[in-house]
N, C-alpha and C positions, 0 to 999 in steps of 0.2 A: 456737505451739503452746497447745496449749491445757489446760488443770487434767487434774490424775491424778483420778479416781477421780469425774470426770463421767460419766452415762452412754455406752451403746455406742450407737454410730449405725452406719446402709450403708456411710457413707463409711470410717470406723473398718478393716467385715469389708474390703474394698474393697482397702486398705492392705496388711492385714495376706496376703491374694492378693499383691496385686506385690512382699513384701518390703518397700514403703513405709512400716510401720507404725512410731513413735516406738519407743525403749522404755520409756519411761515410761508405751506404750500397752498394754503385753505381757501383762501382769498381767490388765488389766481386761477387755480384748475374750475371752484365754482363759479366763478365769470365765461371762462371758454367755456364751459356749458352752458352756463344759459345764453350764450352767443353762440352755440352751433347744436339745437336741440337732434339734430339726427347721431352727434353722438354722445348729446344723455341718453338717447335711445338704446343706442348701443351697448353704454352700460351699466343699461340698466339691466340688459339680456342678461348682461356677463354676471351682475349683481345675482341676479334668481337663481343662474346656475348656478354660482358658490354655492347658495343657500341648498338648493338642492344635495347639491354634492355633499357640503357638509350629514344634511339630511339622511343620506343614501349610509352615507360611512359611517354615521354617530357608536352603529352597537360595537362596529369593529373597533372604534378606535379607544374604550374599553379595554379591551381582550390586552392578554400579555401578546407580546413577540414569541413570537415562533423559535424553535434553541435553530440561531443559522448556522447549527457545525453540522444539520442533520437536512438536506433537499426535502420539499415534497417529493419531487418528483426527476431523475435523472433523466434526458435525451435519449434510446441510445439508435440511433443508425445504420445500417446495414445494406451494403448495397448487394448487385449482384447482376451478372451480364447473363444472357440465357438467350441465344442464337440470334446476338447481335443489339440485344434490345437491352436496354439497362434498368434494370427493380429497384426501386427505393424502397424501403420500409423503415419507418418512426415509430417509435415506443416506448411509452417512460418507467422504469423500472425505479 
């Protein structure tokens, strides 16, 4: 745990967005953001992005995990040279 009153760092701001900021840091972080409107604007954008990502992937979050033993696709790379030119073919199996 970090002492209260220390300088606000980037990880504090991200913890605030993620709802993981310790209670003893809230006052320091809020005061910092009030004194730095450009940072408040930047982290407001991050918070909006977080909400958009959660909304975009919320349906997938409720789906069961795929069996990790059977991958969806395995890349197969084939190299061959013809007349000094190398050709690479990549396909999924």
